[in-house]
C-alpha positions as CSV (number, residue, x, y, z in Angstrom):
1,M,-67.5,-63.8,-62.1
2,A,-71.0,-62.8,-63.1
3,P,-71.9,-59.1,-63.7
4,F,-73.8,-57.1,-61.0
5,S,-76.5,-54.6,-61.7
6,L,-76.4,-50.8,-60.9
7,G,-79.4,-48.7,-62.0
8,G,-80.5,-51.3,-64.5
9,C,-77.1,-51.5,-66.2
10,A,-74.9,-54.6,-66.0
11,L,-71.4,-53.8,-64.9
12,W,-68.5,-56.2,-64.8
13,P,-66.0,-56.0,-61.9
14,V,-62.8,-54.2,-62.8
15,E,-60.9,-57.5,-62.3
16,D,-62.9,-59.0,-65.1
17,L,-62.3,-56.0,-67.3
18,L,-58.6,-56.1,-66.7
19,S,-58.6,-59.8,-67.6
20,K,-60.2,-58.9,-70.9
21,M,-57.7,-56.1,-71.6
22,R,-54.5,-57.3,-70.0
23,K,-51.8,-54.9,-68.7
24,E,-49.5,-56.1,-71.4
25,L,-52.1,-55.5,-74.1
26,L,-52.5,-51.8,-72.9
27,H,-48.8,-51.4,-73.1
28,K,-48.6,-52.9,-76.6
29,Y,-51.5,-50.8,-77.8
30,L,-50.0,-47.6,-76.5
31,N,-46.7,-48.4,-78.2
32,D,-48.3,-49.5,-81.5
33,Q,-47.3,-53.1,-81.1
34,C,-50.7,-54.7,-81.3
35,T,-51.5,-57.3,-83.9
36,S,-54.7,-56.8,-86.0
37,E,-56.5,-59.3,-83.8
38,E,-55.4,-57.6,-80.6
39,L,-56.5,-54.2,-82.1
40,K,-60.0,-55.7,-82.8
41,E,-60.1,-56.9,-79.2
42,V,-59.4,-53.4,-77.9
43,I,-62.1,-51.8,-80.1
44,A,-64.7,-54.6,-79.4
45,W,-64.2,-54.3,-75.7
46,V,-64.7,-50.5,-75.7
47,K,-67.8,-50.7,-77.8
48,S,-69.4,-53.5,-75.8
49,K,-72.0,-53.1,-73.1
50,E,-69.5,-54.1,-70.5
51,W,-68.0,-50.6,-70.6
52,S,-69.1,-47.8,-68.3
53,G,-67.6,-44.5,-67.3
54,T,-67.2,-45.8,-63.7
55,A,-65.3,-48.8,-64.9
56,E,-63.0,-46.5,-67.0
57,Q,-62.2,-44.4,-63.9
58,E,-61.3,-47.5,-61.9
59,L,-59.4,-48.9,-64.8
60,Y,-57.4,-45.7,-65.1
61,S,-56.6,-45.7,-61.5
62,E,-55.4,-49.3,-61.7
63,W,-53.5,-48.6,-65.0
64,K,-51.7,-45.5,-63.7
65,N,-50.3,-47.4,-60.7
66,T,-49.1,-50.3,-62.9
67,D,-45.3,-50.7,-63.0
68,G,-43.8,-50.8,-66.4
69,V,-46.8,-49.3,-68.2
70,V,-46.3,-45.6,-67.7
71,S,-44.6,-43.3,-65.2
72,S,-46.8,-41.5,-62.8
73,Q,-45.5,-38.1,-64.0
74,N,-47.1,-38.5,-67.5
75,A,-50.0,-40.8,-66.5
76,N,-52.8,-38.4,-67.4
77,E,-51.3,-37.3,-70.8
78,R,-50.5,-40.9,-71.7
79,F,-53.9,-42.2,-70.7
80,N,-55.6,-39.5,-72.8
81,R,-53.4,-40.5,-75.7
82,L,-54.6,-44.1,-75.3
83,L,-58.2,-42.9,-75.4
84,D,-57.5,-40.8,-78.5
85,K,-55.9,-43.8,-80.2
86,I,-58.9,-46.0,-79.5
87,H,-61.3,-43.4,-80.6
88,H,-59.2,-42.9,-83.8
89,N,-59.5,-46.6,-84.6
90,I,-63.3,-46.7,-83.9
91,N,-63.7,-43.8,-86.4
92,I,-61.6,-45.5,-89.0
93,E,-63.6,-48.7,-88.6
94,H,-66.9,-46.7,-88.9
95,A,-65.7,-44.7,-91.9
96,S,-64.5,-47.8,-93.6
97,F,-68.0,-49.4,-93.2
98,V,-69.6,-46.3,-94.7
99,R,-67.3,-46.4,-97.7
100,K,-68.0,-50.1,-98.2
101,M,-71.8,-49.6,-98.1
102,Q,-71.4,-46.8,-100.7
103,R,-69.3,-49.1,-103.0
104,K,-72.0,-51.8,-102.9
105,K,-74.6,-49.1,-103.7
106,V,-76.9,-50.5,-101.0
107,L,-78.5,-47.1,-100.7
108,N,-78.8,-46.4,-104.4
109,R,-81.0,-43.4,-105.3
110,I,-81.7,-42.5,-101.7
111,T,-81.0,-38.8,-101.2
112,Q,-80.6,-38.9,-97.4
113,V,-78.6,-41.6,-95.6
114,A,-79.6,-42.4,-92.0
115,A,-76.3,-43.3,-90.3
116,I,-75.6,-43.9,-86.6
117,A,-73.0,-41.2,-86.2
118,M,-72.3,-42.2,-82.6
119,L,-68.7,-41.2,-82.2
120,P,-68.1,-42.4,-78.6
121,M,-65.7,-40.5,-76.4
122,L,-65.1,-43.1,-73.7
123,A,-65.4,-40.9,-70.7
124,F,-68.9,-39.7,-71.8
125,L,-70.2,-42.9,-73.3
126,L,-72.6,-43.8,-70.4
127,Y,-73.7,-40.2,-70.1
128,T,-74.5,-39.9,-73.8
129,F,-76.6,-43.1,-73.9
130,S,-78.5,-42.4,-70.6
131,R,-79.3,-38.7,-71.4
132,H,-79.8,-38.7,-75.2
133,N,-80.7,-42.3,-76.1
134,F,-81.5,-41.6,-79.7
135,E,-80.1,-42.3,-83.1
136,I,-78.4,-39.5,-85.0
137,S,-79.3,-38.9,-88.6
138,S,-76.2,-37.7,-90.4
139,L,-73.7,-38.4,-93.2
140,V,-70.2,-39.5,-92.4
141,A,-67.4,-39.1,-94.9
142,M,-63.7,-39.7,-94.4
143,Q,-60.7,-38.4,-96.4
144,N,-57.1,-39.1,-95.3
145,D,-57.1,-38.6,-91.5
146,T,-60.1,-36.2,-91.5
147,L,-63.8,-36.9,-90.7
148,E,-66.6,-34.8,-92.0
149,I,-70.0,-35.0,-90.3
150,I,-73.0,-33.6,-92.2
151,A,-76.4,-32.8,-90.8
152,P,-78.7,-33.1,-93.9
153,I,-81.5,-30.5,-94.5
154,G,-84.3,-31.0,-92.0
155,S,-82.2,-32.8,-89.4
156,K,-79.9,-32.1,-86.5
157,T,-77.1,-34.3,-85.0
158,N,-75.4,-34.5,-81.7
159,F,-72.0,-36.2,-81.1
160,V,-68.9,-36.2,-78.9
161,L,-65.3,-35.5,-80.2
162,S,-62.3,-37.5,-79.0
163,D,-61.3,-34.8,-76.5
164,G,-64.7,-35.0,-74.8
165,S,-66.2,-31.9,-76.3
166,Q,-69.9,-32.1,-77.3
167,V,-71.1,-30.8,-80.6
168,F,-74.7,-30.1,-81.6
169,L,-74.9,-29.6,-85.4
170,N,-77.8,-27.8,-87.0
171,N,-79.5,-28.7,-90.2
172,G,-77.6,-28.2,-93.5
173,S,-74.3,-27.9,-91.6
174,K,-70.9,-29.6,-92.0
175,L,-68.2,-30.1,-89.4
176,R,-64.7,-31.4,-90.4
177,Y,-62.1,-32.4,-87.9
178,P,-59.0,-34.7,-87.6
179,L,-59.4,-38.3,-86.3
180,R,-56.9,-37.4,-83.6
181,F,-56.2,-33.9,-82.3
182,M,-52.6,-32.7,-82.2
183,D,-50.7,-32.3,-79.0
184,N,-50.9,-28.5,-78.9
185,K,-54.2,-27.6,-80.6
186,R,-57.7,-28.8,-81.4
187,D,-58.8,-27.3,-84.8
188,I,-62.1,-28.0,-86.5
189,F,-63.8,-26.5,-89.5
190,L,-67.5,-25.5,-89.6
191,S,-69.8,-24.6,-92.4
192,G,-73.3,-23.9,-91.1
193,E,-74.3,-23.7,-87.4
194,A,-73.2,-25.6,-84.3
195,Y,-73.3,-25.4,-80.6
196,F,-70.1,-26.4,-78.7
197,V,-69.6,-27.6,-75.1
198,V,-65.8,-27.6,-75.0
199,A,-63.8,-29.9,-72.7
200,H,-61.2,-27.9,-70.8
201,D,-57.6,-28.4,-71.9
202,E,-55.2,-25.5,-71.2
203,K,-52.5,-27.1,-73.3
204,R,-54.7,-27.5,-76.4
205,P,-56.9,-24.5,-77.3
206,F,-60.1,-25.5,-79.1
207,R,-60.5,-23.4,-82.3
208,V,-63.5,-23.3,-84.6
209,K,-62.6,-22.1,-88.1
210,T,-65.1,-20.6,-90.5
211,R,-64.8,-18.7,-93.7
212,N,-65.0,-15.3,-92.0
213,L,-64.3,-15.8,-88.3
214,N,-62.1,-18.0,-86.0
215,I,-63.3,-18.7,-82.5
216,T,-60.8,-20.0,-79.9
217,A,-61.6,-21.4,-76.5
218,L,-60.0,-23.5,-73.7
219,G,-63.2,-24.8,-72.1
220,T,-66.6,-23.1,-72.6
221,E,-70.0,-23.1,-74.3
222,F,-70.7,-21.1,-77.4
223,N,-72.7,-21.1,-80.7
224,V,-71.4,-20.4,-84.1
225,F,-73.6,-19.4,-87.1
226,A,-71.6,-19.6,-90.3
227,Y,-73.6,-20.7,-93.3
228,P,-71.8,-19.9,-96.5
229,D,-74.9,-18.3,-98.2
230,E,-75.5,-15.9,-95.3
231,I,-74.2,-12.3,-95.1
232,S,-73.3,-12.5,-91.4
233,T,-71.2,-14.9,-89.4
234,E,-72.0,-14.9,-85.7
235,A,-70.4,-16.2,-82.5
236,T,-72.6,-16.3,-79.3
237,L,-71.0,-17.0,-76.0
238,V,-73.0,-18.8,-73.3
239,E,-70.3,-19.6,-70.7
240,G,-66.6,-19.1,-70.2
241,K,-64.4,-17.0,-72.5
242,V,-63.4,-17.1,-76.2
243,A,-61.2,-15.1,-78.4
244,V,-62.4,-14.1,-81.9
245,E,-60.4,-13.4,-85.0
246,K,-61.5,-12.1,-88.4
247,V,-60.2,-14.1,-91.4
248,L,-58.7,-11.7,-94.0
249,K,-58.8,-12.2,-97.8
250,S,-55.1,-13.0,-97.6
251,G,-55.8,-15.9,-95.3
252,E,-54.2,-14.2,-92.4
253,T,-56.2,-13.4,-89.2
254,Q,-56.9,-10.1,-87.4
255,F,-57.7,-10.2,-83.6
256,I,-61.1,-8.7,-82.8
257,G,-61.3,-9.3,-79.1
258,E,-62.4,-11.6,-76.2
259,M,-66.1,-12.2,-75.6
260,E,-68.0,-12.3,-72.3
261,P,-70.9,-14.5,-71.5
262,N,-74.2,-13.4,-73.1
263,E,-72.4,-11.6,-75.8
264,Q,-72.7,-12.0,-79.5
265,I,-70.2,-10.9,-82.2
266,S,-71.4,-10.6,-85.7
267,Y,-69.3,-10.0,-88.9
268,N,-71.0,-8.6,-92.0
269,R,-69.0,-9.7,-95.1
270,I,-70.8,-7.1,-97.3
271,T,-69.9,-4.1,-95.1
272,D,-66.8,-5.7,-93.7
273,K,-67.8,-4.5,-90.2
274,V,-68.0,-6.3,-86.9
275,Y,-70.8,-5.7,-84.5
276,S,-71.2,-6.6,-80.8
277,H,-74.3,-7.2,-78.8
278,H,-74.9,-7.9,-75.1
279,G,-78.1,-9.3,-73.6
280,D,-80.6,-12.0,-74.1
281,I,-79.1,-14.7,-76.3
282,D,-81.8,-17.4,-76.0
283,K,-83.1,-17.1,-79.5
284,Y,-79.7,-17.8,-80.9
285,I,-79.2,-21.1,-79.1
286,A,-82.8,-22.4,-78.8
287,W,-82.5,-24.3,-82.1
288,R,-80.8,-27.3,-80.4
289,E,-83.9,-27.8,-78.3
290,G,-86.2,-27.6,-81.3
291,K,-87.4,-24.1,-80.5
292,L,-87.9,-21.1,-82.8
293,I,-87.8,-17.8,-80.8
294,F,-88.8,-14.4,-82.3
295,K,-88.5,-11.3,-80.2
296,N,-89.9,-8.1,-81.8
297,E,-88.7,-9.2,-85.2
298,S,-90.0,-8.0,-88.5
299,I,-91.8,-10.4,-90.9
300,E,-88.8,-10.1,-93.2
301,E,-86.5,-11.5,-90.5
302,I,-89.0,-14.2,-89.6
303,A,-89.4,-15.2,-93.3
304,H,-85.6,-15.5,-93.6
305,R,-85.3,-17.8,-90.6
306,L,-88.4,-19.9,-91.5
307,S,-86.9,-20.4,-95.0
308,R,-83.8,-22.1,-93.5
309,W,-85.7,-23.9,-90.7
310,Y,-88.2,-25.5,-93.1
311,N,-86.1,-25.5,-96.3
312,V,-88.5,-23.4,-98.3
313,D,-88.4,-20.2,-100.3
314,I,-90.6,-17.5,-98.8
315,E,-91.5,-14.4,-100.8
316,L,-93.2,-11.3,-99.5
317,T,-95.6,-10.1,-102.3
318,D,-96.9,-6.9,-100.6
319,K,-94.8,-4.2,-99.0
320,R,-97.5,-3.5,-96.4
321,V,-96.7,-6.7,-94.5
322,K,-93.2,-5.4,-93.7
323,Q,-94.7,-3.1,-91.0
324,F,-95.6,-6.1,-88.8
325,T,-93.3,-7.4,-86.0
326,Y,-93.8,-10.5,-83.9
327,T,-92.8,-11.9,-80.5
328,A,-93.4,-15.7,-80.3
329,T,-91.9,-19.1,-79.5
330,F,-92.6,-22.1,-81.6
331,I,-91.8,-25.7,-80.5
332,D,-92.0,-28.4,-83.1
333,E,-94.8,-26.7,-85.1
334,T,-95.1,-27.4,-88.8
335,L,-94.7,-24.6,-91.3
336,P,-98.5,-24.4,-91.9
337,Q,-99.1,-24.1,-88.2
338,V,-96.6,-21.3,-87.8
339,L,-98.0,-19.4,-90.8
340,E,-101.6,-19.8,-89.5
341,L,-100.6,-18.3,-86.1
342,L,-98.9,-15.3,-87.8
343,Q,-102.1,-14.9,-89.9
344,I,-104.2,-14.8,-86.8
345,A,-102.0,-12.2,-85.2
346,T,-101.8,-9.8,-88.1
347,P,-103.6,-9.1,-91.4
348,I,-101.6,-11.3,-93.7
349,S,-102.4,-14.2,-96.1
350,Y,-100.2,-17.0,-97.2
351,T,-100.1,-19.6,-100.0
352,I,-98.0,-22.8,-99.9
353,H,-97.3,-23.7,-103.5
354,P,-96.9,-27.3,-104.7
355,R,-93.4,-28.5,-105.4
356,K,-92.4,-28.5,-109.1
357,E,-90.8,-31.6,-110.5
358,L,-87.8,-31.1,-112.9
359,P,-87.1,-33.2,-116.0
360,D,-84.5,-35.3,-114.1
361,G,-87.1,-36.3,-111.5
362,T,-85.9,-34.0,-108.7
363,F,-88.0,-31.3,-107.2
364,I,-87.2,-27.6,-106.7
365,K,-87.5,-26.1,-103.2
366,Q,-91.1,-25.5,-102.1
367,K,-92.2,-21.8,-102.4
368,V,-94.4,-19.9,-100.0
369,T,-95.9,-16.4,-100.7
370,I,-97.0,-14.0,-98.0
371,G,-99.3,-11.1,-98.8
372,F,-101.6,-8.5,-97.2
373,N,-105.1,-9.6,-96.2
374,E,-107.5,-6.8,-97.3
375,R,-110.4,-8.3,-95.5
376,K,-109.0,-8.0,-92.0
């Protein structure tokens, strides 16, 4: 039977999908009885254009009612296990490809690797392609049963975990997580900054582990700022509820409290103190939309944020510039454009110094100096 069109997408009738992945094949896959060829058939079908979220729902309904495949009592859990297993094998296939490319040194001497880190959670596949429709620049590494996604300096990445949770990873950040979450928990490890839209699952709490703070949720949206070279680790809650723990030097954790929407908790590792702030949180989460928001911030604070945003070193050469504060929103501006606007607003001057090449052919981070403009 030929496919029919819905909204410009070709969809195969469920009967045809079921003929491609027979009921017996589902049963064998769930019970780890597939041959290598049958496993390839499962993965190829899921990754093909024939798949859609609607088709999955209909397939699930048909599968749940199929005698001999699964009892109705455990249908949801068993079907989620099936999706996790398929996702697990897709990740293995992708990580294997990455390792093979590295062995062949196809990307020899290239410092940034553009990989398609599209980790498809089946229930959100159609949504991801229709809403985001872009390639994700990231590095993918695999060790044992753990994946590590890296957003290189100057790039951001967006992907979906096997449980349906969405992750937005900011530049210079790393996220490490298991290929398949355990039955009673969903633990991931973050170094850097990420925004999470967590899929609700009461039986499996979602926990983000960082060096100084652990943040646990069931289903919610929140941002975590945890770069290893920063003094502060921050958790910002957008929706829902999360619990926050401080990680002690012994490795044990100490409960801090539960957060409310529009609240930020910040831990300062120098003073070993925790601070809480309620109010406008836009500037802490605007990065995923490519926005830099400053609200009555000193030039010292702005220089610090610009340094990470543009991967440069910024030095203030005159103490007089520290008196200036700024409120502004920048969207996709270059560093020279941002500095020029700051210069128009206040009597400052700036110099962007050329990059210096090292003997080994690499370059040190670009330096920017900001001083006081005597002529204004």
